[in-house]
C-alpha positions as CSV (number, residue, x, y, z in Angstrom):
1,X,83.5,-91.8,-89.8
2,X,82.1,-91.1,-86.6
3,X,84.4,-90.4,-83.7
4,X,82.4,-89.9,-80.3
5,X,83.7,-91.0,-77.1
6,X,85.8,-94.0,-77.7
7,X,83.6,-95.7,-80.2
8,X,84.9,-95.3,-84.1
9,X,82.1,-96.9,-86.4
10,X,82.2,-95.6,-90.6
11,X,79.9,-97.3,-92.8
12,X,81.0,-98.1,-96.4
13,X,78.4,-98.0,-99.1
14,X,76.5,-101.3,-100.8
15,X,79.3,-101.9,-103.3
16,X,78.1,-103.9,-106.5
17,X,80.1,-106.5,-108.2
18,X,80.5,-107.2,-111.9
19,X,78.7,-110.4,-112.3
20,X,80.2,-113.8,-113.8
21,X,78.9,-116.9,-114.7
22,X,80.2,-118.3,-111.3
23,X,77.7,-115.6,-109.5
24,X,74.6,-116.7,-111.3
25,X,72.6,-119.1,-108.9
26,X,69.8,-121.9,-109.0
27,X,67.2,-122.9,-107.2
28,X,68.8,-126.0,-105.7
29,X,71.5,-123.4,-103.9
30,X,69.9,-120.1,-103.0
31,X,68.9,-121.2,-99.4
32,X,69.2,-117.8,-97.9
33,X,67.6,-116.5,-100.2
34,X,66.9,-112.8,-99.4
35,X,68.1,-113.6,-95.5
36,X,70.0,-110.6,-94.0
37,X,73.3,-111.8,-92.6
38,X,75.9,-109.9,-90.2
39,X,79.5,-111.2,-90.0
40,X,81.7,-109.8,-87.7
41,X,85.3,-110.6,-88.8
42,X,84.0,-111.3,-92.1
43,X,87.0,-109.1,-94.2
44,X,89.7,-111.8,-93.5
45,X,90.1,-115.8,-92.6
46,X,87.1,-117.9,-91.3
47,X,84.9,-114.8,-91.6
48,X,85.7,-113.6,-95.3
49,X,84.6,-117.4,-96.2
50,X,81.8,-117.5,-94.1
51,X,80.6,-114.4,-95.6
52,X,81.5,-115.7,-99.5
53,X,79.6,-118.5,-99.0
54,X,76.5,-116.9,-97.6
55,X,76.5,-114.4,-100.3
56,X,76.9,-117.1,-102.8
57,X,73.6,-118.6,-101.5
58,X,71.6,-115.5,-101.5
59,X,72.1,-113.7,-98.9
60,X,72.4,-110.3,-98.1
61,X,75.7,-110.4,-96.3
62,X,77.3,-106.9,-94.0
63,X,80.8,-107.2,-93.3
64,X,81.6,-106.0,-89.7
65,X,85.2,-105.6,-89.2
66,X,87.6,-103.2,-88.6
67,X,90.1,-102.7,-91.0
68,X,88.3,-100.2,-93.6
69,X,90.4,-101.1,-96.5
70,X,89.6,-105.1,-96.3
71,X,86.6,-104.3,-95.2
72,X,85.7,-102.6,-98.5
73,X,87.6,-105.0,-101.2
74,X,86.1,-108.0,-99.3
75,X,82.7,-106.2,-99.2
76,X,83.1,-105.7,-103.6
77,X,84.4,-108.9,-104.1
78,X,81.2,-111.0,-102.5
79,X,78.9,-112.6,-105.4
80,X,75.4,-111.1,-106.5
81,X,72.8,-114.0,-107.3
82,X,70.9,-114.2,-110.3
83,X,67.9,-116.0,-110.7
84,X,67.8,-119.0,-112.9
85,X,65.4,-121.3,-113.8
86,X,61.5,-121.5,-115.3
87,X,58.4,-118.9,-114.3
88,X,56.7,-121.8,-112.9
89,X,59.8,-123.2,-110.6
90,X,60.5,-119.3,-109.2
91,X,56.9,-118.9,-107.9
92,X,57.3,-122.6,-106.3
93,X,59.8,-121.2,-104.3
94,X,58.3,-118.0,-103.4
95,X,60.8,-116.5,-106.0
96,X,60.7,-113.9,-109.2
97,X,62.1,-112.8,-112.3
98,X,61.6,-109.0,-111.1
99,X,63.3,-109.2,-107.4
100,X,66.3,-107.3,-107.0
101,X,69.8,-109.7,-106.7
102,X,71.3,-109.6,-103.3
103,X,73.1,-106.2,-102.0
104,X,76.0,-106.3,-99.6
105,X,77.3,-103.7,-97.5
106,X,80.5,-103.3,-94.6
107,X,80.1,-101.8,-90.8
108,X,83.4,-100.7,-89.8
109,X,84.0,-100.9,-85.6
110,X,86.5,-101.7,-83.7
111,X,85.3,-104.9,-81.4
112,X,87.5,-103.8,-78.7
113,X,85.4,-100.9,-77.8
114,X,82.5,-101.6,-75.1
115,X,78.8,-102.0,-76.3
116,X,77.3,-99.7,-73.5
117,X,75.5,-96.6,-73.6
118,X,76.3,-94.2,-76.3
119,X,78.3,-96.3,-78.2
120,X,75.7,-99.0,-78.0
121,X,73.2,-97.0,-79.8
122,X,75.2,-95.7,-82.1
123,X,75.5,-99.0,-83.2
124,X,72.1,-99.6,-83.5
125,X,72.0,-96.6,-85.2
126,X,74.6,-97.8,-87.9
127,X,73.5,-101.5,-88.3
128,X,69.6,-100.4,-89.1
129,X,71.7,-98.1,-91.8
130,X,72.6,-101.3,-93.3
131,X,68.8,-102.4,-94.3
132,X,67.0,-101.0,-96.8
133,X,64.0,-100.5,-95.0
134,X,66.4,-98.8,-91.9
135,X,65.1,-101.7,-89.0
136,X,67.4,-103.5,-87.0
137,X,66.6,-106.8,-88.5
138,X,69.2,-109.4,-89.3
139,X,68.2,-113.0,-90.0
140,X,71.7,-114.8,-89.8
141,X,74.2,-113.3,-87.4
142,X,77.5,-115.2,-87.3
143,X,80.6,-114.6,-84.7
144,X,83.7,-115.0,-86.3
145,X,85.7,-112.2,-85.4
146,X,88.4,-112.8,-82.7
147,X,91.6,-112.6,-81.4
148,X,94.1,-114.7,-80.0
149,X,96.9,-115.2,-77.3
150,X,100.3,-117.2,-77.7
151,X,101.7,-116.5,-74.3
152,X,102.0,-117.8,-70.8
153,X,99.4,-116.4,-67.9
154,X,101.7,-115.5,-65.5
155,X,103.1,-113.0,-68.1
156,X,99.5,-112.1,-69.4
157,X,99.0,-108.2,-68.7
158,X,95.4,-107.2,-67.6
159,X,94.8,-105.2,-70.8
160,X,95.5,-107.1,-73.1
161,X,93.2,-109.9,-70.7
162,X,90.7,-107.6,-70.4
163,X,90.6,-106.7,-74.6
164,X,90.4,-110.6,-75.3
165,X,87.4,-111.4,-73.4
166,X,86.1,-108.6,-74.7
167,X,86.3,-109.3,-78.6
168,X,85.7,-113.2,-77.8
169,X,83.2,-113.2,-75.5
170,X,82.0,-110.1,-74.3
171,X,81.0,-108.1,-77.9
172,X,79.5,-111.8,-79.4
173,X,77.1,-111.4,-76.4
174,X,76.3,-107.6,-76.0
175,X,75.5,-107.7,-80.3
176,X,73.4,-110.7,-79.9
177,X,71.4,-108.9,-77.4
178,X,70.9,-106.5,-80.0
179,X,70.1,-108.6,-82.7
180,X,67.5,-111.2,-80.8
181,X,64.7,-109.2,-80.8
182,X,63.8,-108.7,-84.0
183,X,64.5,-112.7,-84.9
184,X,62.0,-113.3,-82.3
185,X,59.6,-111.0,-84.1
186,X,60.1,-112.9,-87.1
187,X,60.0,-115.9,-85.7
188,X,62.9,-117.0,-87.0
189,X,67.1,-116.7,-86.9
190,X,70.5,-117.9,-86.8
191,X,73.0,-117.3,-84.3
192,X,76.7,-118.9,-85.0
193,X,79.4,-118.8,-82.6
194,X,82.9,-119.3,-83.8
195,X,84.4,-121.2,-80.6
196,X,88.1,-123.4,-80.5
197,X,89.2,-126.7,-79.7
198,X,90.7,-125.2,-77.6
199,X,88.0,-124.2,-75.3
200,X,87.7,-128.5,-74.6
201,X,91.4,-129.2,-74.3
202,X,93.2,-126.2,-73.0
203,X,96.4,-124.9,-74.6
204,X,100.2,-124.1,-73.1
205,X,99.9,-120.6,-73.9
206,X,96.5,-119.8,-74.6
207,X,94.8,-119.5,-70.9
208,X,92.4,-116.6,-71.9
209,X,91.6,-117.0,-75.6
210,X,90.7,-121.1,-74.2
211,X,89.0,-119.1,-71.4
212,X,86.8,-116.9,-73.9
213,X,86.0,-119.8,-76.1
214,X,84.6,-122.4,-73.8
215,X,82.2,-119.3,-72.3
216,X,80.5,-118.6,-75.9
217,X,80.2,-122.9,-75.4
218,X,78.2,-122.2,-72.5
219,X,76.2,-118.7,-73.4
220,X,74.7,-120.4,-77.0
221,X,73.8,-123.8,-75.2
222,X,72.2,-121.7,-72.3
223,X,70.6,-119.3,-75.2
224,X,69.3,-122.3,-77.8
225,X,67.0,-122.9,-74.6
226,X,65.4,-119.7,-73.9
227,X,65.2,-118.9,-78.3
228,X,64.3,-122.4,-79.2
229,X,60.3,-121.9,-79.2
230,X,60.8,-119.3,-81.5
231,X,62.1,-120.7,-84.0
232,X,66.0,-119.5,-83.4
233,X,69.1,-121.1,-83.2
234,X,71.8,-121.2,-81.6
235,X,75.2,-122.9,-82.0
236,X,78.8,-123.2,-81.8
237,X,81.5,-124.3,-84.4
238,X,85.0,-125.6,-82.7
239,X,87.2,-125.5,-85.5
240,X,90.7,-127.2,-85.1
241,X,93.8,-125.6,-86.8
242,X,93.0,-123.8,-89.7
243,X,94.9,-122.1,-92.3
244,X,94.8,-118.7,-91.4
245,X,96.5,-115.3,-90.4
246,X,95.9,-115.5,-87.0
247,X,96.7,-119.8,-86.3
248,X,99.5,-119.5,-89.1
249,X,102.5,-118.3,-85.6
250,X,101.3,-121.0,-83.5
251,X,101.2,-124.1,-86.4
252,X,104.4,-123.0,-87.5
253,X,106.1,-123.2,-84.0
254,X,104.6,-126.6,-83.6
255,X,105.9,-128.3,-87.4
256,X,105.0,-131.8,-88.0
257,X,104.2,-132.6,-83.9
258,X,100.9,-130.9,-84.5
259,X,99.8,-132.6,-87.4
260,X,100.7,-135.9,-86.2
261,X,98.6,-135.0,-83.2
262,X,95.5,-135.2,-86.4
263,X,93.9,-138.2,-87.3
264,X,94.1,-136.9,-91.0
265,X,97.2,-135.5,-91.1
266,X,96.5,-132.4,-92.3
267,X,95.9,-128.4,-91.9
268,X,92.4,-127.6,-92.2
269,X,91.2,-124.6,-94.6
270,X,88.8,-121.7,-94.4
271,X,86.1,-123.4,-96.6
272,X,85.1,-126.6,-94.4
273,X,84.8,-124.0,-91.6
274,X,82.2,-121.7,-93.9
275,X,80.3,-125.4,-95.1
276,X,79.4,-125.6,-91.6
277,X,78.6,-122.2,-90.8
278,X,76.1,-123.0,-94.1
279,X,74.7,-126.4,-92.9
280,X,74.0,-124.7,-89.9
281,X,71.9,-122.1,-90.9
282,X,69.7,-124.1,-93.8
283,X,68.9,-126.7,-90.6
284,X,65.7,-126.5,-88.4
285,X,66.7,-129.2,-85.8
286,X,70.1,-128.8,-84.8
287,X,70.7,-126.0,-82.0
288,X,72.9,-125.8,-78.2
289,X,75.1,-128.0,-80.3
290,X,79.3,-127.6,-80.6
291,X,80.3,-128.5,-84.3
292,X,83.9,-129.6,-84.3
293,X,85.5,-129.2,-87.4
294,X,89.0,-130.8,-86.3
295,X,90.6,-133.4,-88.8
296,X,89.6,-135.9,-85.7
297,X,91.8,-133.9,-83.4
298,X,91.1,-134.7,-79.6
């Protein structure tokens, strides 16, 4: 564990899963083969589901999260993909049987710590160590980490406001800035932000949370115009009410009233968000958009 200034970074070794039949890939579903993906908040909830789906599609996944125990557990559970198929099919898809299976790693970091000065440099070095070539290079960046707020604004404390804005808005901006130049050099990249429907419609007791998610929308739309000609896309997935640890208290407090507001009459699940994330990774002509996955809520 590195402890310098207020920064706490821990690099976890790469863990390899025992390969089962369910983790054996075929050509049709290896859309992310060879791609390097960084998923913040990837040790639980939506981030975990996205990390698992990217790994199952052949990506080399690095999970960046705060809890070292959860980080290690999830990294070691990510699927390792083996390639099936005849030699001609493999070669036609740019693959071969001699290629290694995908590999995954974990990085422990408190995203409420501002990425400035020495902490920015240390994060850069830590991310480089996640890649075998020690380059600061990721093809797919998914900002899934976030914290919420369930209290009226006039009761909020300045430190809580700063923490929400740091984790939900400032850190995604800083991480994107850190990893964007290698994407530009490779002329390919996917940046995905996890927003929220409350950025559009607001919600009582979530004013700062709403503001942070609305900020992501503005940033992503503007970024898409700056980097589109480098074949880099930037999009926001805007989930509705999803069954996660973070949203559970609010969902429970609303009861059937909340269900009645949703045309599909149910709470969403994390896999539905993960499918949307993979769709955006695979899409070459969607950028600057907000993809709502909310059961029709409006």
